[in-house]
DSSP file (Angstrom, degrees, kcal/mol; ACC not computed):
  #  RESIDUE AA STRUCTURE BP1 BP2  ACC     N-H-->O    O-->H-N    N-H-->O    O-->H-N    TCO  KAPPA ALPHA  PHI   PSI    X-CA   Y-CA   Z-CA
    1    1 A M              0   0    0      0, 0.0    45,-0.4     0, 0.0     2,-0.2   0.000 360.0 360.0 360.0 140.6  -22.1   23.3   32.7
    2    2 A N        +     0   0    0     42,-0.1     2,-0.4    43,-0.1    42,-0.1  -0.636 360.0 138.5-144.0  80.2  -19.2   21.7   34.5
    3    3 A Y     >  +     0   0    0     -2,-0.2     4,-2.0     1,-0.1     3,-0.3  -0.771  17.3 171.5-126.0  80.8  -19.4   17.9   33.9
    4    4 A K  H  > S+     0   0    0     -2,-0.4     4,-2.1     1,-0.2     5,-0.2   0.914  86.7  49.3 -58.4 -42.8  -15.9   16.3   33.3
    5    5 A K  H  > S+     0   0    0      1,-0.2     4,-2.4     2,-0.2    -1,-0.2   0.838 107.0  56.8 -67.1 -30.7  -17.4   12.8   33.4
    6    6 A L  H  > S+     0   0    0     -3,-0.3     4,-2.5     2,-0.2    -1,-0.2   0.916 108.0  47.8 -64.2 -45.3  -20.2   13.9   30.9
    7    7 A Y  H  X S+     0   0    0     -4,-2.0     4,-2.2     2,-0.2    -2,-0.2   0.885 108.5  52.5 -63.7 -39.4  -17.6   15.0   28.5
    8    8 A I  H  X S+     0   0    0     -4,-2.1     4,-1.8     1,-0.2    -2,-0.2   0.939 111.8  47.1 -59.6 -46.8  -15.6   11.8   28.8
    9    9 A E  H  X S+     0   0    0     -4,-2.4     4,-2.0     1,-0.2    -2,-0.2   0.903 108.3  54.9 -64.8 -39.9  -18.8    9.8   28.1
   10   10 A L  H  X S+     0   0    0     -4,-2.5     4,-2.9     1,-0.2     5,-0.2   0.894 105.8  52.8 -53.3 -42.3  -19.6   11.9   25.2
   11   11 A G  H  X S+     0   0    0     -4,-2.2     4,-2.1     1,-0.2    -1,-0.2   0.874 108.9  51.5 -66.0 -32.0  -16.2   11.1   23.8
   12   12 A K  H  X S+     0   0    0     -4,-1.8     4,-1.7     2,-0.2    -1,-0.2   0.883 109.4  47.8 -68.2 -34.9  -17.0    7.5   24.2
   13   13 A L  H  X S+     0   0    0     -4,-2.0     4,-2.3     2,-0.2    -2,-0.2   0.912 112.7  48.1 -66.9 -41.1  -20.3    7.8   22.4
   14   14 A L  H  X S+     0   0    0     -4,-2.9     4,-2.1     1,-0.2    -2,-0.2   0.870 111.7  51.9 -66.1 -38.2  -18.7    9.7   19.5
   15   15 A Y  H  X S+     0   0    0     -4,-2.1     4,-2.5    -5,-0.2    -1,-0.2   0.908 107.1  52.7 -61.4 -41.4  -16.0    7.1   19.4
   16   16 A A  H  X S+     0   0    0     -4,-1.7     4,-1.9     1,-0.2    -2,-0.2   0.922 111.1  45.8 -63.6 -46.7  -18.5    4.4   19.2
   17   17 A V  H  < S+     0   0    0     -4,-2.3     4,-0.3     1,-0.2    -1,-0.2   0.898 114.5  47.8 -69.5 -33.2  -20.3    6.0   16.3
   18   18 A A  H >< S+     0   0    0     -4,-2.1     3,-0.5     1,-0.2     5,-0.3   0.898 118.4  41.4 -70.5 -40.4  -17.0    6.7   14.4
   19   19 A K  H >< S+     0   0    0     -4,-2.5     3,-2.3     1,-0.2    53,-0.2   0.648  87.7  93.3 -78.1 -20.7  -15.8    3.1   15.0
   20   20 A A  T 3< S+     0   0    0     -4,-1.9    -1,-0.2     1,-0.3    -2,-0.1   0.767  87.2  48.1 -49.4 -30.7  -19.1    1.3   14.3
   21   21 A D  T <  S-     0   0    0     -3,-0.5     2,-0.3    -4,-0.3    -1,-0.3   0.072 131.4 -81.1-106.1  22.3  -18.2    0.8   10.7
   22   22 A G  S <  S+     0   0    0     -3,-2.3     2,-0.3     0, 0.0    -3,-0.1  -0.369  98.1  19.3 124.0 -59.5  -14.8   -0.6   11.2
   23   23 A Q  S    S-     0   0    0     -2,-0.3     2,-0.3    -5,-0.3    -2,-0.2  -0.995  75.7-100.4-148.5 152.6  -12.3    2.2   11.8
   24   24 A V        -     0   0    0     -2,-0.3     2,-0.2    -5,-0.1    -5,-0.1  -0.565  42.7-148.3 -71.2 128.7  -12.1    5.8   12.7
   25   25 A Q     >  -     0   0    0     -2,-0.3     4,-1.8    -7,-0.1     5,-0.1  -0.622  22.2-115.0 -93.9 157.6  -11.7    7.9    9.5
   26   26 A A  H  > S+     0   0    0      1,-0.2     4,-2.2    -2,-0.2     3,-0.2   0.911 117.3  57.8 -55.6 -42.0   -9.7   11.2    9.3
   27   27 A Q  H  > S+     0   0    0      1,-0.2     4,-2.0     2,-0.2    -1,-0.2   0.830 104.7  50.3 -66.4 -34.6  -13.0   12.9    8.4
   28   28 A E  H  > S+     0   0    0      2,-0.2     4,-2.2     1,-0.2    -1,-0.2   0.841 107.6  52.4 -67.9 -33.7  -14.5   11.7   11.7
   29   29 A R  H  X S+     0   0    0     -4,-1.8     4,-2.0     2,-0.2    -2,-0.2   0.939 111.2  47.7 -66.8 -41.7  -11.6   13.0   13.7
   30   30 A T  H  X S+     0   0    0     -4,-2.2     4,-2.1     1,-0.2    -2,-0.2   0.909 110.8  51.3 -68.0 -40.4  -12.0   16.4   12.1
   31   31 A A  H  X S+     0   0    0     -4,-2.0     4,-2.2     2,-0.2    -1,-0.2   0.916 108.5  53.8 -60.8 -41.6  -15.8   16.3   12.8
   32   32 A L  H  X S+     0   0    0     -4,-2.2     4,-2.6     1,-0.2    -2,-0.2   0.927 106.1  49.8 -53.1 -49.8  -14.9   15.5   16.4
   33   33 A K  H  X S+     0   0    0     -4,-2.0     4,-2.5     1,-0.2     5,-0.3   0.901 110.9  51.2 -60.3 -45.2  -12.7   18.5   16.7
   34   34 A E  H  X S+     0   0    0     -4,-2.1     4,-2.7     2,-0.2     5,-0.5   0.875 109.5  50.8 -56.9 -40.7  -15.5   20.7   15.2
   35   35 A I  H  X>S+     0   0    0     -4,-2.2     4,-2.3     1,-0.2     5,-1.9   0.950 112.5  45.0 -66.7 -50.3  -18.0   19.3   17.7
   36   36 A V  I  <>S+     0   0    0     -4,-2.6     5,-2.6     3,-0.2    -2,-0.2   0.883 121.0  38.3 -57.8 -46.6  -15.7   20.0   20.6
   37   37 A K  I  <5S+     0   0    0     -4,-2.5    -2,-0.2    -5,-0.2    -3,-0.2   0.947 127.1  31.3 -70.8 -53.7  -14.8   23.5   19.5
   38   38 A D  I  <5S+     0   0    0     -4,-2.7    -3,-0.2    -5,-0.3    -2,-0.2   0.877 132.8  21.5 -79.9 -37.6  -18.0   24.7   18.1
   39   39 A Q  I  <5S+     0   0    0     -4,-2.3     4,-0.3    -5,-0.5    -3,-0.2   0.885 127.7  30.7 -97.5 -52.0  -20.7   22.8   20.4
   40   40 A L  I >><S+     0   0    0     -5,-1.9     3,-1.0     2,-0.1     4,-0.7   0.896 112.8  55.4 -88.2 -42.9  -19.2   21.7   23.6
   41   41 A A  G >4<S+     0   0    0     -5,-2.6     3,-1.4    -6,-0.3    -4,-0.1   0.908 100.9  58.2 -55.7 -48.2  -16.5   24.3   24.4
   42   42 A P  G 34 S+     0   0    0      0, 0.0    -1,-0.3     0, 0.0    -2,-0.1   0.739 107.0  49.6 -63.0 -20.0  -18.8   27.3   24.2
   43   43 A L  G <4 S+     0   0    0     -3,-1.0    -2,-0.2    -4,-0.3    -3,-0.1   0.634  96.4  78.4 -93.1 -11.8  -21.0   25.8   27.0
   44   44 A E    <<  +     0   0    0     -3,-1.4    11,-0.2    -4,-0.7    -1,-0.1  -0.840  50.2 178.0-106.2 112.1  -18.2   25.0   29.4
   45   45 A P        +     0   0    0      0, 0.0    -1,-0.2     0, 0.0     2,-0.1   0.792  58.3  82.1 -73.4 -28.9  -17.0   28.1   31.4
   46   46 A S        -     0   0    0    -45,-0.4     8,-1.7     7,-0.0     9,-0.3  -0.398  59.1-156.6 -91.2 154.6  -14.4   26.1   33.5
   47   47 A I  B     -A   53   0A   0      6,-0.2     6,-0.2    -2,-0.1     2,-0.1  -0.831  18.8-119.1-120.9 162.8  -10.9   24.9   32.7
   48   48 A D    >   -     0   0    0      4,-2.3     3,-2.1    -2,-0.3    -1,-0.1  -0.272  45.6 -81.4 -90.8-176.3   -8.8   22.0   34.3
   49   49 A A  T 3  S+     0   0    0      1,-0.3    -1,-0.0     2,-0.1    -2,-0.0   0.687 129.8  55.9 -61.2 -21.4   -5.6   22.2   36.1
   50   50 A F  T 3  S-     0   0    0      2,-0.1    -1,-0.3     0, 0.0     0, 0.0   0.476 119.6-106.0 -90.2  -5.9   -3.7   22.4   32.8
   51   51 A G  S <  S+     0   0    0     -3,-2.1     2,-0.4     1,-0.3    -2,-0.1   0.659  76.7 136.0  87.5  16.8   -5.6   25.5   31.5
   52   52 A S        -     0   0    0     -4,-0.0    -4,-2.3     1,-0.0    -1,-0.3  -0.768  65.0-106.8 -97.0 142.5   -7.7   23.4   29.0
   53   53 A D  B >   -A   47   0A   0     -2,-0.4     3,-2.6    -6,-0.2     4,-0.3  -0.480  30.2-128.0 -58.1 124.7  -11.5   23.8   28.5
   54   54 A K  T >  S+     0   0    0     -8,-1.7     3,-1.5    -2,-0.3     4,-0.2   0.711 103.5  73.7 -58.9 -18.3  -13.0   20.8   30.2
   55   55 A A  T >> S+     0   0    0     -9,-0.3     3,-1.5     1,-0.3     4,-0.6   0.749  81.1  73.1 -60.7 -23.0  -15.0   20.1   27.0
   56   56 A F  H <> S+     0   0    0     -3,-2.6     4,-2.5     1,-0.3    -1,-0.3   0.599  74.0  82.1 -69.5 -11.3  -11.8   18.9   25.4
   57   57 A Y  H <> S+     0   0    0     -3,-1.5     4,-2.8    -4,-0.3    -1,-0.3   0.862  84.5  60.0 -64.3 -32.4  -12.0   15.8   27.6
   58   58 A A  H <> S+     0   0    0     -3,-1.5     4,-2.4     1,-0.2    -1,-0.2   0.958 107.3  45.6 -50.5 -57.4  -14.5   14.4   24.9
   59   59 A E  H  X S+     0   0    0     -4,-0.6     4,-2.1     1,-0.2    -2,-0.2   0.883 112.5  50.1 -61.2 -43.9  -11.6   14.7   22.4
   60   60 A F  H  X S+     0   0    0     -4,-2.5     4,-1.8     1,-0.2    -1,-0.2   0.901 111.8  47.5 -60.8 -42.2   -9.1   13.1   24.8
   61   61 A E  H  X S+     0   0    0     -4,-2.8     4,-2.5     1,-0.2    -2,-0.2   0.879 108.6  54.2 -69.8 -35.8  -11.2   10.2   25.6
   62   62 A F  H  X S+     0   0    0     -4,-2.4     4,-1.8     1,-0.2    -2,-0.2   0.904 111.2  45.6 -61.8 -44.2  -12.0    9.6   21.9
   63   63 A E  H  X S+     0   0    0     -4,-2.1     4,-2.4     2,-0.2    -1,-0.2   0.832 111.7  52.4 -68.8 -31.2   -8.3    9.5   21.1
   64   64 A T  H  X S+     0   0    0     -4,-1.8     4,-1.3     2,-0.2    -2,-0.2   0.931 110.2  47.7 -70.8 -46.1   -7.5    7.2   24.1
   65   65 A L  H  <>S+     0   0    0     -4,-2.5     5,-1.9     2,-0.2     4,-0.5   0.910 113.1  47.9 -60.9 -40.8  -10.1    4.8   23.1
   66   66 A D  H ><5S+     0   0    0     -4,-1.8     3,-1.3     1,-0.2    -2,-0.2   0.939 109.7  52.6 -66.2 -45.0   -9.0    4.7   19.4
   67   67 A A  H 3<5S+     0   0    0     -4,-2.4    -1,-0.2     1,-0.3    -2,-0.2   0.734 113.1  44.8 -65.0 -20.2   -5.3    4.2   20.4
   68   68 A A  T 3<5S-     0   0    0     -4,-1.3    -1,-0.3    -3,-0.2    -2,-0.2   0.460 107.0-130.7 -95.6  -5.9   -6.4    1.3   22.5
   69   69 A N  T < 5 -     0   0    0     -3,-1.3    -3,-0.2    -4,-0.5     2,-0.2   0.947  38.5-178.6  49.9  56.7   -8.7   -0.1   19.7
   70   70 A I      < -     0   0    0     -5,-1.9    -1,-0.1     1,-0.1     2,-0.1  -0.521  31.8-100.5 -77.2 149.6  -11.6   -0.4   22.2
   71   71 A S     >  -     0   0    0     -2,-0.2     4,-1.7     1,-0.1     5,-0.2  -0.381  17.0-125.7 -73.4 154.8  -14.7   -1.9   20.6
   72   72 A Y  H  > S+     0   0    0      1,-0.2     4,-2.9   -53,-0.2     5,-0.3   0.895 110.5  58.0 -65.9 -36.5  -17.5    0.3   19.6
   73   73 A Q  H  > S+     0   0    0      1,-0.2     4,-2.4     2,-0.2    -1,-0.2   0.897 105.2  48.1 -58.6 -47.5  -19.9   -1.9   21.7
   74   74 A E  H  > S+     0   0    0      2,-0.2     4,-1.6     1,-0.2    -1,-0.2   0.857 113.2  47.8 -61.1 -46.4  -17.9   -1.3   24.9
   75   75 A A  H  X S+     0   0    0     -4,-1.7     4,-1.8     2,-0.2    -2,-0.2   0.944 114.7  46.5 -58.4 -51.7  -17.8    2.6   24.3
   76   76 A L  H  X S+     0   0    0     -4,-2.9     4,-2.4     1,-0.2     5,-0.2   0.906 109.5  53.9 -63.5 -41.8  -21.5    2.7   23.6
   77   77 A A  H  X S+     0   0    0     -4,-2.4     4,-2.1    -5,-0.3    -1,-0.2   0.858 107.9  50.9 -59.2 -36.2  -22.3    0.5   26.6
   78   78 A S  H  X S+     0   0    0     -4,-1.6     4,-2.0     2,-0.2    -1,-0.2   0.885 109.9  48.4 -70.5 -36.8  -20.5    2.8   28.9
   79   79 A F  H  X S+     0   0    0     -4,-1.8     4,-2.5     2,-0.2    -2,-0.2   0.918 112.6  48.5 -70.0 -39.4  -22.3    5.9   27.6
   80   80 A I  H  X S+     0   0    0     -4,-2.4     4,-2.1     1,-0.2    -2,-0.2   0.896 110.6  51.7 -60.9 -40.9  -25.8    4.2   27.9
   81   81 A H  H  X S+     0   0    0     -4,-2.1     4,-1.4    -5,-0.2    -1,-0.2   0.919 110.1  48.3 -68.2 -39.4  -24.9    3.1   31.4
   82   82 A Y  H  X S+     0   0    0     -4,-2.0     4,-1.9     1,-0.2    -2,-0.2   0.922 108.9  55.1 -59.3 -43.1  -23.9    6.8   32.3
   83   83 A V  H  < S+     0   0    0     -4,-2.5    -1,-0.2     1,-0.3    -2,-0.2   0.912 111.0  43.2 -63.2 -41.6  -27.1    8.1   30.8
   84   84 A H  H  < S+     0   0    0     -4,-2.1     3,-0.5     1,-0.2    -1,-0.3   0.745 113.6  51.3 -74.9 -19.9  -29.2    5.7   33.0
   85   85 A L  H  < S+     0   0    0     -4,-1.4    -1,-0.2     1,-0.2    -2,-0.2   0.752 123.4  30.4 -86.8 -24.2  -27.1    6.5   36.1
   86   86 A H  S >X S+     0   0    0     -4,-1.9     3,-1.2    -5,-0.2     4,-0.6  -0.329  70.9 148.5-134.7  55.3  -27.5   10.4   35.5
   87   87 A Q  G >4  +     0   0    0     -3,-0.5     3,-0.7     1,-0.2    -1,-0.1   0.802  66.5  63.4 -53.4 -36.4  -30.8   10.6   33.9
   88   88 A N  G 34 S+     0   0    0      1,-0.2    -1,-0.2    -3,-0.2    -2,-0.1   0.786  94.2  62.9 -69.7 -22.7  -31.5   14.1   35.4
   89   89 A L  G <4 S+     0   0    0     -3,-1.2     2,-2.1     1,-0.2    -1,-0.2   0.873  86.0  82.2 -58.4 -41.2  -28.6   15.6   33.5
   90   90 A F    <<  +     0   0    0     -3,-0.7    -1,-0.2    -4,-0.6     2,-0.1  -0.444  58.3 158.1 -79.5  80.0  -30.2   14.8   30.2
   91   91 A N     >  -     0   0    0     -2,-2.1     4,-2.7     1,-0.1     5,-0.2  -0.336  62.0 -87.7 -86.5-179.7  -32.7   17.6   29.6
   92   92 A D  H  > S+     0   0    0      1,-0.2     4,-3.1     2,-0.2     5,-0.3   0.915 126.8  56.0 -57.0 -44.9  -34.0   18.4   26.1
   93   93 A Q  H  > S+     0   0    0      1,-0.2     4,-2.3     2,-0.2    -1,-0.2   0.939 111.8  41.2 -55.3 -53.6  -31.1   20.8   25.4
   94   94 A L  H  > S+     0   0    0     -5,-0.2     4,-2.5     2,-0.2    -1,-0.2   0.865 110.9  54.6 -73.0 -34.5  -28.5   18.1   26.1
   95   95 A I  H  X S+     0   0    0     -4,-2.7     4,-3.0     2,-0.2     5,-0.2   0.968 110.5  47.4 -62.7 -47.1  -30.2   15.3   24.4
   96   96 A K  H  X S+     0   0    0     -4,-3.1     4,-2.7     1,-0.2     5,-0.3   0.917 112.3  50.2 -61.1 -36.6  -30.4   17.5   21.1
   97   97 A L  H  X S+     0   0    0     -4,-2.3     4,-3.1    -5,-0.3    -1,-0.2   0.962 110.3  51.5 -58.8 -43.6  -26.7   18.4   21.6
   98   98 A T  H  X S+     0   0    0     -4,-2.5     4,-2.7     1,-0.2    -2,-0.2   0.942 114.2  41.3 -61.6 -52.0  -26.0   14.8   21.9
   99   99 A F  H  X S+     0   0    0     -4,-3.0     4,-2.9     1,-0.2    -1,-0.2   0.885 111.4  56.4 -63.2 -32.1  -27.9   13.8   18.7
  100  100 A D  H  X S+     0   0    0     -4,-2.7     4,-2.2    -5,-0.2    -2,-0.2   0.943 111.6  43.1 -64.1 -47.6  -26.5   16.8   16.9
  101  101 A A  H  X S+     0   0    0     -4,-3.1     4,-2.3    -5,-0.3     5,-0.2   0.943 113.6  50.4 -64.1 -46.7  -22.9   15.6   17.6
  102  102 A V  H  X S+     0   0    0     -4,-2.7     4,-2.8     1,-0.2    -2,-0.2   0.951 111.7  48.1 -55.8 -54.6  -23.7   12.0   16.9
  103  103 A K  H  X S+     0   0    0     -4,-2.9     4,-2.3     1,-0.2    -1,-0.2   0.867 109.5  53.8 -52.5 -42.6  -25.3   12.9   13.5
  104  104 A H  H  X S+     0   0    0     -4,-2.2     4,-0.6    -5,-0.2    -1,-0.2   0.926 112.7  42.7 -63.0 -45.9  -22.3   15.2   12.7
  105  105 A I  H >< S+     0   0    0     -4,-2.3     3,-0.9     1,-0.2     4,-0.4   0.934 113.4  53.1 -63.6 -46.5  -19.8   12.3   13.3
  106  106 A A  H 3< S+     0   0    0     -4,-2.8     3,-0.5     1,-0.3     7,-0.3   0.835 112.6  43.1 -60.2 -38.8  -22.0    9.8   11.5
  107  107 A N  H 3X S+     0   0    0     -4,-2.3     4,-0.8     1,-0.2    -1,-0.3   0.525  91.5  88.3 -89.0  -5.6  -22.3   11.9    8.3
  108  108 A A  T << S+     0   0    0     -3,-0.9     2,-0.5    -4,-0.6    -1,-0.2   0.758  90.8  41.3 -65.3 -25.2  -18.5   12.9    8.3
  109  109 A Y  T  4 S-     0   0    0     -3,-0.5    -1,-0.2    -4,-0.4     4,-0.1  -0.894 136.6 -35.9-132.1 104.6  -17.4    9.9    6.2
  110  110 A K  T  4 S-     0   0    0     -2,-0.5    -2,-0.1    -3,-0.2    -3,-0.1   0.694 105.9 -78.4  68.2  21.4  -19.4    8.7    3.3
  111  111 A G  S  < S-     0   0    0     -4,-0.8     2,-0.4     2,-0.0    -2,-0.2  -0.109  82.7 -28.5  78.2 173.4  -22.8    9.5    5.1
  112  112 A T        -     0   0    0     -5,-0.1    -5,-0.1     4,-0.1    -6,-0.1  -0.513  63.4-147.4 -71.8 117.6  -24.5    7.5    7.8
  113  113 A S     >  -     0   0    0     -2,-0.4     4,-2.3    -7,-0.3     5,-0.1  -0.247  27.8-104.5 -76.2 169.6  -23.8    3.8    7.7
  114  114 A K  H  > S+     0   0    0      2,-0.2     4,-2.7     1,-0.2     5,-0.2   0.938 122.9  49.5 -54.5 -48.3  -26.3    1.0    8.7
  115  115 A M  H  > S+     0   0    0      1,-0.2     4,-2.2     2,-0.2    -1,-0.2   0.930 109.9  50.4 -64.9 -44.0  -24.3    0.5   12.0
  116  116 A E  H  > S+     0   0    0      2,-0.2     4,-2.5     1,-0.2    -1,-0.2   0.943 108.5  52.7 -54.7 -46.8  -24.3    4.2   12.8
  117  117 A T  H  X S+     0   0    0     -4,-2.3     4,-2.5     1,-0.2    -2,-0.2   0.917 107.5  52.1 -59.6 -43.5  -28.1    4.3   12.2
  118  118 A E  H  X S+     0   0    0     -4,-2.7     4,-1.8     1,-0.2    -1,-0.2   0.883 108.5  50.2 -58.2 -37.9  -28.5    1.5   14.6
  119  119 A I  H  X S+     0   0    0     -4,-2.2     4,-2.7     2,-0.2    -2,-0.2   0.916 111.9  47.1 -60.7 -47.1  -26.5    3.4   17.2
  120  120 A I  H  X S+     0   0    0     -4,-2.5     4,-2.3     1,-0.2    -2,-0.2   0.880 113.6  49.4 -68.5 -37.5  -28.7    6.5   16.6
  121  121 A D  H  X S+     0   0    0     -4,-2.5     4,-1.9    -5,-0.2    -1,-0.2   0.892 111.9  48.6 -64.2 -40.8  -31.9    4.3   16.9
  122  122 A Q  H  X S+     0   0    0     -4,-1.8     4,-2.5     2,-0.2    -2,-0.2   0.932 111.7  48.7 -66.4 -51.0  -30.6    2.7   20.1
  123  123 A L  H  X S+     0   0    0     -4,-2.7     4,-2.8     1,-0.2     5,-0.3   0.928 109.9  52.2 -55.6 -47.8  -29.8    6.2   21.6
  124  124 A N  H  X S+     0   0    0     -4,-2.3     4,-1.9     1,-0.2    -1,-0.2   0.903 109.9  49.5 -62.9 -38.1  -33.3    7.4   20.6
  125  125 A K  H  X S+     0   0    0     -4,-1.9     4,-2.1     2,-0.2    -1,-0.2   0.893 110.5  49.8 -65.8 -43.5  -34.8    4.5   22.4
  126  126 A E  H  X S+     0   0    0     -4,-2.5     4,-1.8     2,-0.2    -2,-0.2   0.886 110.3  48.9 -63.9 -39.2  -32.8    5.0   25.5
  127  127 A F  H  X S+     0   0    0     -4,-2.8     4,-2.3     2,-0.2    -1,-0.2   0.846 108.1  55.4 -72.0 -34.6  -33.7    8.7   25.7
  128  128 A K  H  X S+     0   0    0     -4,-1.9     4,-2.8    -5,-0.3     5,-0.2   0.943 105.9  51.8 -63.1 -43.2  -37.4    7.9   25.3
  129  129 A L  H  X S+     0   0    0     -4,-2.1     4,-1.8     1,-0.2    -2,-0.2   0.907 108.7  50.9 -63.3 -37.3  -37.2    5.5   28.2
  130  130 A I  H  X S+     0   0    0     -4,-1.8     4,-2.3     2,-0.2     3,-0.2   0.952 108.9  50.9 -55.0 -51.3  -35.6    8.3   30.3
  131  131 A K  H  X S+     0   0    0     -4,-2.3     4,-1.5     1,-0.3    -2,-0.2   0.941 110.0  50.7 -63.2 -46.1  -38.4   10.7   29.4
  132  132 A V  H  < S+     0   0    0     -4,-2.8    -1,-0.3     1,-0.2    -2,-0.2   0.857 109.8  49.6 -62.7 -30.5  -41.0    8.2   30.4
  133  133 A K  H  < S+     0   0    0     -4,-1.8    -1,-0.2    -3,-0.2    -2,-0.2   0.844 109.4  51.9 -65.6 -37.1  -39.3    7.6   33.7
  134  134 A K  H  <        0   0    0     -4,-2.3    -2,-0.2     1,-0.2    -1,-0.2   0.707 360.0 360.0 -73.0 -22.9  -39.2   11.3   34.3
  135  135 A S     <        0   0    0     -4,-1.5    -1,-0.2    -5,-0.2    -2,-0.1   0.525 360.0 360.0 -76.6 360.0  -42.9   11.7   33.6
């Protein structure tokens, strides 16, 4: 898989989940690093001009949004827009990876909050719409 923009958008989604309950917690940052290292990086064989695995764009984007204090709604809207523009990328494997990552972030600090659950429900709805369109 070689999708720099996908990783950026996944970073936005993971930021949205972490930010949904007010502020990004240290445990959520740790969970993000685990996701990138353990789930995303093993799937990405290419590196950028600086020698970094392109999967780390997810982490860079997450940190950039947090530093700019972007709203979780804005980050989530960007990811959902990307999903609808690039529906063909989102096969069952990528959808599962996305949900696994979201749930990992959501559970990282005091379990999944109501807002995080709402994001998960919204994602589920969006991916169901895509599956219907593909049928």
